[in-house]
Each structure stands twice: as C-alpha cells, then as structure tokens.
C-alpha positions as CSV (number, residue, x, y, z in Angstrom):
1,M,-8.9,11.6,-19.4
2,Q,-5.9,12.9,-17.4
3,L,-6.1,15.1,-14.4
4,S,-3.2,17.1,-13.1
5,G,-2.0,16.1,-9.6
6,D,-3.4,19.3,-8.0
7,K,-6.9,18.5,-9.3
8,K,-7.0,14.9,-8.1
9,L,-8.9,13.8,-5.1
10,Y,-6.4,12.8,-2.4
11,L,-7.7,10.2,0.1
12,L,-5.7,9.7,3.3
13,Y,-6.9,6.4,4.6
14,R,-5.9,5.5,8.1
15,V,-5.9,1.7,8.4
16,E,-6.8,0.1,11.8
17,P,-4.1,-2.2,13.0
18,G,-6.8,-4.7,14.2
19,C,-7.8,-5.4,10.6
20,L,-4.6,-7.5,10.4
21,G,-5.6,-9.7,13.4
22,P,-4.2,-9.9,16.9
23,N,-0.7,-9.0,15.8
24,G,-1.8,-6.2,13.6
25,A,0.0,-3.5,15.6
26,Q,3.3,-5.1,14.7
27,M,2.5,-5.4,11.0
28,I,0.4,-2.3,10.2
29,E,3.3,-0.1,9.0
30,H,4.6,-2.8,6.7
31,F,1.0,-3.4,5.4
32,C,0.5,0.3,4.6
33,V,3.8,0.3,2.6
34,Y,2.5,-2.8,0.8
35,A,-1.0,-1.2,0.2
36,N,0.6,2.0,-1.1
37,Q,2.5,0.0,-3.7
38,Q,-0.3,-2.5,-4.6
39,L,-3.5,-0.5,-4.8
40,A,-4.0,1.6,-7.8
41,A,-6.4,4.5,-7.5
42,P,-8.8,5.6,-10.3
43,Y,-7.4,8.3,-12.7
44,F,-9.1,11.1,-10.7
45,A,-7.8,10.1,-7.3
46,H,-4.7,9.2,-5.2
47,Y,-4.7,6.9,-2.2
48,Q,-2.3,7.2,0.7
49,F,-2.5,4.5,3.4
50,T,-1.2,5.1,6.9
51,P,-1.6,3.3,10.2
52,R,-4.4,4.6,12.4
53,F,-2.9,4.8,15.9
54,D,-4.9,7.9,16.9
55,K,-8.6,7.0,17.2
56,S,-9.5,10.7,17.4
57,K,-8.5,11.2,13.7
58,A,-10.9,10.2,11.0
59,E,-10.4,6.9,9.2
60,R,-10.7,8.7,5.8
61,Q,-9.7,12.2,5.0
62,Y,-10.3,13.8,1.6
63,S,-8.5,16.7,0.1
64,I,-7.7,18.4,-3.1
65,N,-4.4,20.2,-3.4
66,T,-3.9,20.1,0.4
67,R,-7.3,21.7,1.0
68,L,-9.4,19.5,3.2
69,L,-12.9,18.6,1.9
70,S,-16.1,18.1,3.9
71,E,-18.1,14.9,3.4
72,S,-20.5,16.8,1.1
73,Q,-17.7,18.3,-0.9
74,A,-16.1,14.9,-1.4
75,H,-19.5,13.6,-2.5
76,T,-20.0,16.4,-5.0
77,Y,-16.5,15.9,-6.4
78,L,-17.1,12.2,-7.0
79,T,-20.4,12.8,-8.7
80,H,-18.4,14.5,-11.5
81,F,-16.9,11.1,-12.2
82,D,-20.3,9.2,-12.2
83,T,-19.8,7.6,-8.8
84,T,-21.0,8.3,-5.3
85,K,-18.9,8.6,-2.2
86,D,-20.4,5.3,-0.9
87,E,-19.6,3.5,-4.1
88,F,-16.1,4.9,-4.2
89,E,-15.5,3.8,-0.5
90,E,-17.1,0.4,-1.0
91,Q,-14.9,-0.3,-4.0
92,L,-11.8,0.8,-2.1
93,D,-12.8,-1.3,1.0
94,E,-13.1,-4.4,-1.3
95,L,-9.6,-3.7,-2.7
96,L,-8.2,-3.2,0.8
97,T,-9.8,-6.4,2.0
98,Q,-8.2,-8.3,-0.9
99,A,-4.8,-6.6,-0.2
100,I,-5.1,-7.6,3.5
101,E,-5.7,-11.2,2.4
102,N,-2.8,-11.2,0.0
103,F,-0.5,-9.5,2.6
104,L,-1.3,-12.1,5.2
105,E,-0.7,-15.0,2.8
106,R,2.9,-13.8,2.0
C-alpha cells in the first residue's frame, strides 16, 4: 500500500545531545544527518531527526500535511495501521538506539 506524501504521518523527533555521551553537543548535528539517512520509516510515516537544544519543545511532534496532531490524534492515526503510538515509538526508539551505537562506532 502506498500513501501520498500529504497523507503520511510526519514525525519530527528532537534528539537529546546527551544521548551521545558527554561530547554529544559537538556531535548531535552530525548524528541527526546520519539518522535521517539511515533510519527508514514505515510506508505510512516519515521521520525527521533534529537536535533538541530547546528543552521547552516536545521531543516528538506529529503532523500530517503540516497540520500538528495532538497525542490522541496521532494515536488514532496509528491504529489505522494496526499499531499503537506506544508500539510505534518503542520501535523507533530501538532503531534510534541502534543508530547511536553504529554512529559512535564509526
């Protein structure tokens, strides 16, 4: 099944520099470029990784066609693809953890 780009769930994921260790602030931008190239989203979604320098902004921000979604709207959207928001985020966190390990080993 294919979805047009304007129907895909867009996840802006703000990555904490600290997840890369004590020198994370110096590496986080390079890591986000790496993650954007390496992590493939499911057919119904698109990921965008960016550094999280501003703690007042949410770690994860969901939207469809530039329209921001609430937590419950994101959950409802994901149920159409037989997954929950928790499962979706857990799988992504596992992929991100693996990407961090791979990035730090380079």
